[in-house]
All heavy atoms as an XYZ file, in Angstrom:
699
protein
N     100.436    105.558    102.275
C      99.151    105.170    101.749
C      98.413    104.334    102.791
O      99.016    103.552    103.517
C      99.316    104.363    100.472
C      99.865    105.175     99.330
C     101.222    105.227     99.077
C      99.012    105.910     98.524
C     101.731    105.978     98.037
C      99.515    106.660     97.471
C     100.873    106.694     97.227
N      97.111    104.494    102.828
C      96.255    103.697    103.710
C      95.283    102.934    102.830
O      94.648    103.515    101.952
C      95.497    104.593    104.710
C      96.501    105.319    105.621
C      94.508    103.767    105.509
C      95.867    106.321    106.553
N      95.197    101.633    103.088
C      94.288    100.776    102.333
C      93.337    100.096    103.307
O      93.742     99.668    104.383
C      95.063     99.706    101.568
C      96.023    100.276    100.570
C      97.355    100.465    100.881
C      95.572    100.643     99.312
C      98.232    100.994     99.966
C      96.448    101.179     98.385
C      97.777    101.361     98.707
N      92.076    100.013    102.908
C      91.090     99.324    103.733
C      90.867     97.927    103.174
O      90.659     97.747    101.982
C      89.765    100.082    103.736
C      88.733     99.453    104.637
C      87.446    100.257    104.720
O      87.486    101.466    104.441
O      86.424     99.650    105.046
N      90.946     96.955    104.050
C      90.697     95.569    103.675
C      89.563     95.036    104.546
O      89.529     95.289    105.746
C      91.946     94.706    103.882
C      93.126     95.115    103.041
C      92.974     94.788    101.568
O      92.119     93.947    101.217
O      93.705     95.388    100.757
N      88.670     94.326    103.938
C      87.566     93.707    104.666
C      87.940     92.277    105.029
O      88.567     91.575    104.230
C      86.293     93.684    103.798
C      85.819     95.056    103.363
C      85.200     95.800    104.497
C      84.610     97.113    103.986
N      84.264     98.031    105.015
N      87.551     91.845    106.207
C      87.808     90.463    106.624
C      87.097     89.512    105.667
O      86.015     89.815    105.162
C      87.333     90.248    108.052
N      87.715     88.377    105.385
C      87.139     87.445    104.411
C      85.843     86.813    104.891
O      85.609     86.669    106.095
C      88.231     86.394    104.239
C      89.098     86.522    105.436
C      88.969     87.925    105.926
N      85.021     86.442    103.928
C      83.771     85.716    104.176
C      82.830     86.426    105.137
O      82.087     85.790    105.872
C      84.064     84.301    104.695
C      84.948     83.526    103.744
O      84.832     83.641    102.530
N      85.849     82.730    104.295
N      82.889     87.741    105.181
C      81.979     88.508    106.026
C      82.253     88.380    107.512
O      81.447     88.813    108.325
N      83.386     87.801    107.887
C      83.698     87.659    109.302
C      84.171     88.999    109.866
O      84.408     89.949    109.129
C      84.775     86.585    109.507
O      86.005     86.997    108.950
N      84.316     89.063    111.159
C      84.752     90.307    111.795
C      86.225     90.269    112.172
O      86.743     91.229    112.719
C      83.929     90.581    113.068
O      84.076     89.469    113.950
C      82.472     90.802    112.736
N      86.886     89.171    111.887
C      88.295     89.067    112.254
C      89.099     88.326    111.199
O      88.574     87.860    110.202
N      90.376     88.258    111.455
C      91.322     87.656    110.527
C      92.137     86.574    111.219
O      92.519     86.731    112.374
C      92.325     88.706    110.051
C      91.760     89.854    109.312
C      91.148     90.955    109.843
C      91.756     90.048    107.901
N      90.779     91.822    108.837
C      91.148     91.284    107.632
C      92.232     89.301    106.833
C      91.000     91.789    106.365
C      92.082     89.796    105.560
C      91.467     91.030    105.336
N      92.468     85.531    110.497
C      93.508     84.636    110.967
C      94.819     85.235    110.477
O      94.838     86.084    109.579
C      93.358     83.209    110.397
O      93.548     83.247    108.976
C      91.993     82.613    110.735
N      95.928     84.791    111.018
C      97.223     85.305    110.557
C      97.437     84.968    109.089
O      97.955     85.778    108.325
C      98.352     84.720    111.395
C      98.380     85.270    112.791
C      99.498     84.669    113.591
N      99.469     85.171    114.953
C     100.336     84.847    115.859
N     101.322     84.026    115.583
N     100.234     85.345    117.070
N      97.050     83.786    108.715
C      97.199     83.357    107.327
C      96.377     84.229    106.388
O      96.859     84.646    105.327
C      96.791     81.886    107.190
O      96.831     81.480    105.861
N      95.137     84.517    106.749
C      94.276     85.359    105.914
C      94.847     86.765    105.788
O      94.830     87.362    104.703
C      92.867     85.431    106.508
C      92.083     84.147    106.411
C      90.816     84.191    107.249
O      90.742     84.868    108.281
N      89.813     83.448    106.810
N      95.366     87.304    106.892
C      95.932     88.646    106.867
C      97.188     88.687    105.999
O      97.343     89.590    105.173
C      96.251     89.122    108.282
C      96.789     90.544    108.407
C      95.817     91.561    107.828
C      97.096     90.863    109.859
N      98.065     87.719    106.153
C      99.279     87.675    105.328
C      98.919     87.560    103.850
O      99.522     88.244    103.005
C     100.167     86.510    105.758
N      97.936     86.746    103.524
C      97.508     86.593    102.132
C      96.946     87.913    101.593
O      97.261     88.321    100.471
C      96.463     85.486    102.012
C      96.028     85.241    100.588
C      95.020     84.111    100.507
C      94.590     83.932     99.058
N      93.541     82.967     98.891
N      96.127     88.597    102.383
C      95.550     89.878    101.955
C      96.633     90.926    101.730
O      96.578     91.705    100.775
C      94.530     90.369    102.987
N      97.648     90.945    102.593
C      98.747     91.899    102.446
C      99.518     91.608    101.162
O      99.829     92.516    100.382
C      99.670     91.867    103.678
C      98.923     92.431    104.896
C     100.962     92.647    103.420
C      99.606     92.177    106.223
N      99.807     90.330    100.914
C     100.521     89.950     99.683
C      99.721     90.336     98.445
O     100.285     90.875     97.482
C     100.790     88.450     99.679
S     102.044     87.942    100.863
N      98.430     90.076     98.473
C      97.582     90.420     97.331
C      97.547     91.927     97.113
O      97.562     92.409     95.973
C      96.177     89.861     97.518
C      96.130     88.352     97.374
C      94.775     87.737     97.749
O      93.883     88.467     98.257
O      94.627     86.520     97.543
N      97.519     92.703     98.195
C      97.504     94.169     98.080
C      98.814     94.653     97.459
O      98.817     95.510     96.579
C      97.288     94.818     99.451
C      97.394     96.338     99.457
C      96.431     97.030     98.545
N      95.072     96.845     99.018
C      94.017     97.340     98.418
N      94.153     98.077     97.316
N      92.811     97.116     98.892
N      99.929     94.128     97.901
C     101.215     94.520     97.321
C     101.285     94.161     95.841
O     101.812     94.928     95.033
C     102.387     93.900     98.088
C     102.922     94.832     99.150
C     102.384     94.850    100.428
C     103.954     95.718     98.872
C     102.858     95.704    101.404
C     104.438     96.589     99.837
C     103.879     96.571    101.104
O     104.346     97.441    102.056
N     100.750     93.006     95.464
C     100.726     92.624     94.048
C      99.903     93.633     93.246
O     100.306     94.033     92.148
C     100.167     91.215     93.887
C     101.118     90.150     94.376
C     100.492     88.775     94.451
O      99.294     88.604     94.265
N     101.313     87.775     94.740
N      98.776     94.069     93.798
C      97.942     95.073     93.124
C      98.688     96.409     93.010
O      98.600     97.091     91.987
C      96.629     95.271     93.879
C      95.676     94.112     93.778
C      94.443     94.347     94.632
C      93.547     93.125     94.668
N      92.410     93.296     95.592
N      99.406     96.792     94.065
C     100.153     98.051     94.058
C     101.212     98.027     92.967
O     101.327     98.970     92.177
C     100.797     98.307     95.440
C      99.711     98.670     96.458
C     101.871     99.401     95.354
C     100.206     98.694     97.893
N     101.979     96.952     92.904
C     103.030     96.867     91.881
C     102.437     96.819     90.476
O     102.990     97.419     89.549
C     103.938     95.668     92.149
C     105.105     96.006     93.059
C     104.919     96.242     94.418
C     106.386     96.107     92.551
C     105.971     96.557     95.247
C     107.464     96.422     93.370
C     107.250     96.646     94.719
O     108.306     96.978     95.531
N     101.315     96.140     90.313
C     100.643     96.089     89.007
C     100.152     97.476     88.614
O     100.353     97.935     87.486
C      99.476     95.107     89.062
C      98.745     94.941     87.739
C      97.647     93.875     87.879
C      97.002     93.584     86.562
N      95.860     94.392     86.259
N      99.513     98.172     89.555
C      99.008     99.520     89.281
C     100.151    100.495     88.996
O     100.038    101.372     88.135
C      98.160    100.021     90.451
C      97.429    101.293     90.162
C      96.477    101.709     91.276
O      96.338    100.990     92.279
O      95.868    102.772     91.121
N     101.262    100.335     89.689
C     102.431    101.183     89.424
C     102.898    100.991     87.990
O     103.163    101.951     87.280
C     103.568    100.835     90.397
C     104.831    101.637     90.170
C     104.724    103.094     90.572
O     103.742    103.496     91.226
O     105.644    103.856     90.229
N     102.991     99.741     87.568
C     103.437     99.447     86.203
C     102.472    100.040     85.177
O     102.892    100.592     84.159
C     103.541     97.937     86.011
C     104.113     97.532     84.680
C     104.256     96.015     84.600
C     104.828     95.600     83.268
N     104.965     94.145     83.168
N     101.174     99.964     85.450
C     100.151    100.454     84.520
C     100.092    101.982     84.458
O      99.646    102.541     83.463
C      98.781     99.904     84.905
C      98.652     98.404     84.684
C      97.383     97.814     85.279
O      96.669     98.511     86.047
O      97.094     96.642     84.985
N     100.527    102.666     85.518
C     100.413    104.129     85.560
C     101.745    104.840     85.348
O     101.793    106.064     85.369
C      99.792    104.597     86.895
O     100.622    104.167     87.980
C      98.377    104.062     87.065
N     102.821    104.096     85.148
C     104.143    104.692     84.964
C     104.523    104.736     83.493
O     104.209    103.827     82.730
C     105.191    103.868     85.732
O     106.476    104.403     85.509
N     105.224    105.797     83.136
C     105.773    105.888     81.789
C     107.192    105.320     81.745
O     107.802    105.244     80.688
C     105.805    107.348     81.299
C     104.436    107.936     81.014
C     103.709    108.365     82.278
O     104.303    108.930     83.183
N     102.431    108.070     82.352
N     107.720    104.921     82.894
C     109.062    104.360     82.997
C     108.953    102.859     83.217
O     108.216    102.402     84.087
C     109.839    105.014     84.156
C     109.969    106.521     83.918
C     111.212    104.369     84.331
C     110.521    107.284     85.100
N     109.704    102.099     82.450
C     109.724    100.641     82.601
C     110.477    100.298     83.882
O     111.587    100.802     84.097
C     110.393     99.976     81.383
C     110.480     98.474     81.558
C     109.642    100.330     80.108
N     109.909     99.452     84.747
C     110.570     99.118     86.015
C     111.737     98.144     85.815
O     111.595     96.938     85.989
C     109.452     98.499     86.845
C     108.502     97.943     85.852
C     108.596     98.843     84.645
N     112.887     98.678     85.445
C     114.090     97.880     85.247
C     115.040     98.095     86.416
O     114.822     98.959     87.251
C     114.778     98.289     83.941
C     113.923     98.066     82.710
C     114.561     98.624     81.447
O     115.392     99.550     81.546
O     114.216     98.130     80.377
N     116.109     97.323     86.441
C     117.131     97.518     87.465
C     117.930     98.772     87.169
O     118.129     99.140     86.017
C     118.071     96.322     87.519
C     117.409     95.101     88.132
O     116.337     95.185     88.702
N     118.054     93.965     88.001
N     118.412     99.409     88.229
C     119.295    100.566     88.076
C     120.578    100.090     87.403
O     121.031     98.972     87.671
C     119.618    101.173     89.441
C     118.463    101.814     90.125
S     119.027    102.468     91.721
C     117.456    102.805     92.482
N     121.170    100.895     86.550
C     122.414    100.485     85.876
C     123.484    100.065     86.885
O     123.767    100.792     87.841
C     122.834    101.735     85.114
C     121.561    102.502     84.914
C     120.731    102.212     86.139
N     124.019     98.866     86.701
C     125.076     98.357     87.565
C     124.628     97.872     88.922
O     125.447     97.552     89.775
N     123.310     97.822     89.168
C     122.794     97.401     90.473
C     121.656     96.401     90.284
O     121.090     96.278     89.201
C     122.274     98.614     91.264
C     123.297     99.680     91.532
S     122.630    101.023     92.507
C     122.539    100.266     94.104
N     121.314     95.726     91.359
C     120.171     94.828     91.319
C     118.897     95.519     91.794
O     117.815     94.951     91.747
C     120.436     93.582     92.185
C     121.566     92.689     91.686
C     121.793     91.537     92.663
C     121.276     92.161     90.291
N     119.020     96.756     92.282
C     117.854     97.495     92.758
C     116.996     97.996     91.598
O     117.488     98.314     90.530
C     118.277     98.692     93.612
C     118.812     98.274     94.947
O     118.851     97.105     95.286
N     119.248     99.241     95.717
N     115.723     98.114     91.855
C     114.741     98.573     90.888
C     114.846    100.083     90.751
O     114.936    100.811     91.738
C     113.355     98.172     91.418
C     112.190     98.512     90.559
C     110.921     98.137     91.357
N     109.728     98.176     90.563
C     109.081     99.269     90.230
N     109.516    100.441     90.610
N     107.979     99.199     89.507
N     114.788    100.584     89.526
C     114.811    102.035     89.323
C     113.481    102.640     89.801
O     112.485    101.942     89.944
C     115.044    102.365     87.850
S     113.679    101.910     86.760
N     113.495    103.934     90.030
C     112.262    104.617     90.435
C     111.354    104.761     89.216
O     111.817    105.037     88.117
C     112.545    105.987     91.084
C     111.275    106.549     91.706
C     113.163    106.940     90.093
C     111.510    107.724     92.621
N     110.083    104.512     89.429
C     109.110    104.715     88.374
C     108.217    105.882     88.757
O     108.178    106.305     89.909
C     108.283    103.435     88.119
O     107.779    102.927     89.358
C     109.127    102.359     87.457
N     107.479    106.406     87.790
C     106.675    107.608     88.041
C     105.179    107.316     88.025
O     104.382    108.163     87.667
C     107.026    108.710     87.042
C     106.740    108.304     85.599
O     106.368    107.168     85.317
N     106.921    109.230     84.684
N     104.826    106.130     88.455
C     103.414    105.774     88.545
C     102.775    106.314     89.811
O     103.353    107.148     90.522
N     101.628    105.820     90.123
C     100.833    106.293     91.259
C     101.586    106.239     92.588
O     101.410    107.103     93.440
C      99.552    105.457     91.355
C      98.639    105.857     92.481
C      97.352    105.070     92.455
C      96.437    105.484     93.595
N      95.157    104.749     93.551
N     102.434    105.231     92.779
C     103.092    105.034     94.071
C     104.565    105.432     94.090
O     105.159    105.523     95.157
C     102.946    103.565     94.504
C     101.511    103.150     94.612
C     100.916    102.397     93.614
C     100.726    103.534     95.692
C      99.577    102.028     93.695
C      99.398    103.177     95.781
C      98.826    102.428     94.777
O      97.509    102.076     94.859
N     105.175    105.661     92.926
C     106.590    106.033     92.882
C     107.494    104.972     93.488
O     108.390    105.281     94.270
N     107.268    103.740     93.134
C     108.038    102.628     93.701
C     109.478    102.702     93.208
O     109.743    103.002     92.059
C     107.396    101.279     93.305
C     106.008    101.170     93.936
C     108.291    100.121     93.714
C     105.218     99.956     93.499
N     110.416    102.375     94.095
C     111.819    102.311     93.721
C     112.535    101.392     94.706
O     112.045    101.118     95.789
C     112.464    103.689     93.737
C     112.572    104.269     95.104
C     111.607    104.976     95.772
C     113.663    104.158     95.999
N     112.033    105.323     97.022
C     113.309    104.816     97.188
C     114.914    103.556     95.924
C     114.156    104.903     98.293
C     115.747    103.638     97.016
C     115.370    104.315     98.182
N     113.690    100.941     94.305
C     114.573    100.223     95.214
C     114.453     98.710     95.175
O     115.459     98.038     95.127
N     113.242     98.181     95.200
C     113.091     96.732     95.260
C     111.896     96.266     94.442
O     110.839     96.889     94.469
C     112.913     96.262     96.702
C     114.124     96.517     97.540
N     115.270     95.773     97.424
C     114.385     97.448     98.479
C     116.180     96.232     98.269
N     115.667     97.269     98.912
N     112.110     95.168     93.738
C     111.002     94.511     93.064
C     110.167     93.771     94.087
O     110.606     93.531     95.220
N     108.978     93.382     93.710
C     108.076     92.723     94.652
C     108.670     91.422     95.195
O     108.432     91.049     96.340
C     106.677     92.515     94.040
C     105.682     92.160     95.145
C     106.724     91.478     92.930
C     104.253     92.330     94.763
N     109.480     90.747     94.395
C     110.089     89.508     94.851
C     111.135     89.688     95.929
O     111.540     88.727     96.584
N     111.586     90.927     96.141
C     112.580     91.226     97.172
C     111.947     91.498     98.535
O     112.659     91.569     99.539
C     113.381     92.479     96.795
C     114.166     92.328     95.520
O     114.554     91.191     95.189
O     114.390     93.349     94.845
N     110.644     91.692     98.585
C     109.989     92.150     99.808
C     109.712     91.010    100.782
O     109.406     89.890    100.401
C     108.684     92.866     99.468
C     108.807     94.068     98.537
C     107.439     94.702     98.328
C     109.804     95.084     99.057
N     109.785     91.346    102.060
C     109.543     90.409    103.144
C     108.665     91.100    104.184
O     109.014     92.183    104.682
C     110.879     89.993    103.781
C     110.808     89.223    105.075
C     110.293     87.810    104.802
C     112.178     89.173    105.729
N     107.546     90.493    104.494
C     106.671     91.028    105.541
C     107.290     90.661    106.885
O     107.288     89.497    107.286
C     105.261     90.460    105.425
C     104.255     90.908    106.477
C     104.071     92.423    106.460
C     102.926     90.204    106.267
N     107.872     91.635    107.568
C     108.609     91.382    108.801
C     107.724     91.465    110.044
O     107.911     90.716    110.992
C     109.760     92.371    108.925
N     106.744     92.380    110.022
C     105.970     92.601    111.234
C     104.636     93.257    110.898
O     104.554     94.081    109.993
C     106.783     93.516    112.160
C     106.209     93.737    113.515
C     107.160     94.538    114.396
O     107.736     95.541    113.928
O     107.314     94.152    115.559
N     103.619     92.872    111.632
C     102.312     93.515    111.555
C     101.944     93.918    112.974
O     101.883     93.070    113.870
C     101.233     92.583    110.968
C      99.880     93.285    110.956
C     101.617     92.093    109.592
N     101.729     95.206    113.187
C     101.353     95.705    114.513
C      99.935     96.226    114.428
O      99.625     97.086    113.601
C     102.307     96.821    114.975
C     103.739     96.280    115.052
C     101.861     97.393    116.317
C     104.780     97.340    115.277
N      99.068     95.692    115.292
C      97.665     96.099    115.303
C      97.452     97.145    116.389
O      97.821     96.948    117.547
C      96.759     94.896    115.546
C      95.297     95.263    115.605
C      94.635     95.694    114.463
C      94.593     95.204    116.795
C      93.297     96.046    114.497
C      93.246     95.554    116.840
C      92.610     95.973    115.700
O      91.286     96.322    115.743
N      96.837     98.260    116.003
C      96.482     99.323    116.941
C      94.987     99.220    117.205
O      94.170     99.541    116.342
C      96.837    100.680    116.331
C      96.553    101.844    117.266
O      95.697    101.725    118.168
O      97.193    102.890    117.076
N      94.633     98.747    118.384
C      93.214     98.526    118.696
C      92.421     99.829    118.802
O      91.209     99.831    118.601
C      93.068     97.716    119.989
O      93.670     98.397    121.070
N      93.088    100.942    119.088
C      92.383    102.229    119.185
C      91.941    102.717    117.807
O      90.828    103.203    117.653
C      93.266    103.272    119.865
C      93.496    102.982    121.327
C      94.384    104.015    121.967
C      94.624    103.641    123.421
N      95.596    104.494    124.071
N      92.814    102.595    116.822
C      92.481    103.055    115.473
C      91.961    101.919    114.595
O      91.486    102.172    113.496
C      93.716    103.663    114.784
O      94.731    102.651    114.661
C      94.236    104.864    115.553
N      92.094    100.699    115.103
C      91.712     99.482    114.370
C      92.468     99.386    113.037
O      91.928     99.009    112.016
C      90.207     99.422    114.150
C      89.417     99.365    115.457
C      87.933     99.346    115.223
N      87.567     98.374    114.206
C      86.768     97.329    114.386
N      86.242     97.128    115.549
N      86.477     96.523    113.392
N      93.759     99.753    113.109
C      94.607     99.724    111.927
C      95.809     98.826    112.167
O      96.297     98.726    113.302
C      95.097    101.118    111.568
C      93.981    102.053    111.130
S      94.587    103.710    110.763
C      95.422    103.412    109.231
N      96.271     98.199    111.096
C      97.509     97.420    111.139
C      98.609     98.267    110.511
O      98.416     98.882    109.471
C      97.369     96.119    110.341
S      96.298     94.903    111.117
N      99.751     98.289    111.145
C     100.923     98.986    110.636
C     101.929     97.920    110.231
O     102.229     97.017    111.018
C     101.492     99.928    111.680
C     100.491    100.946    112.140
N     100.322    102.146    111.492
C      99.583    100.911    113.136
C      99.355    102.832    112.102
N      98.891    102.098    113.091
N     102.434     98.028    109.011
C     103.309     97.003    108.465
C     104.764     97.417    108.527
O     105.097     98.580    108.357
C     102.955     96.721    107.008
C     101.505     96.393    106.692
C     101.349     96.142    105.202
C     101.020     95.217    107.498
N     105.615     96.428    108.734
C     107.052     96.593    108.578
C     107.456     95.646    107.466
O     107.327     94.431    107.592
C     107.767     96.245    109.885
O     109.160     96.293    109.703
N     107.884     96.212    106.341
C     108.256     95.427    105.177
C     109.747     95.659    104.920
O     110.191     96.797    104.799
C     107.410     95.822    103.939
C     107.847     95.033    102.730
C     105.936     95.619    104.233
N     110.493     94.564    104.888
C     111.940     94.627    104.667
C     112.263     94.016    103.306
O     111.393     93.493    102.604
C     112.672     93.848    105.750
C     112.549     94.491    107.128
O     112.383     95.729    107.193
O     112.608     93.748    108.132
N     113.533     94.045    102.993
C     113.995     93.410    101.751
C     115.246     92.612    102.032
O     115.878     92.738    103.047
C     114.269     94.470    100.691
O     115.259     95.355    101.144
């Protein structure tokens, strides 16, 4: 998935703090939208701490939002896109 985020306050750039906050807010929206569009309740897999797969818009599985860690943000100046590395 590709998401477009606008720099805060009409600026043309981001501080690291602003970017991290925007990424966290986007992930919160994704998990909320997944819950709202899935017919499956996002519970743990039987006998595991991992999150079961849901059938919402994003098909999230494996980890709840509280398990995620933003490990790396790589900016591509040619495409003007940030590529994320998210671990658990």
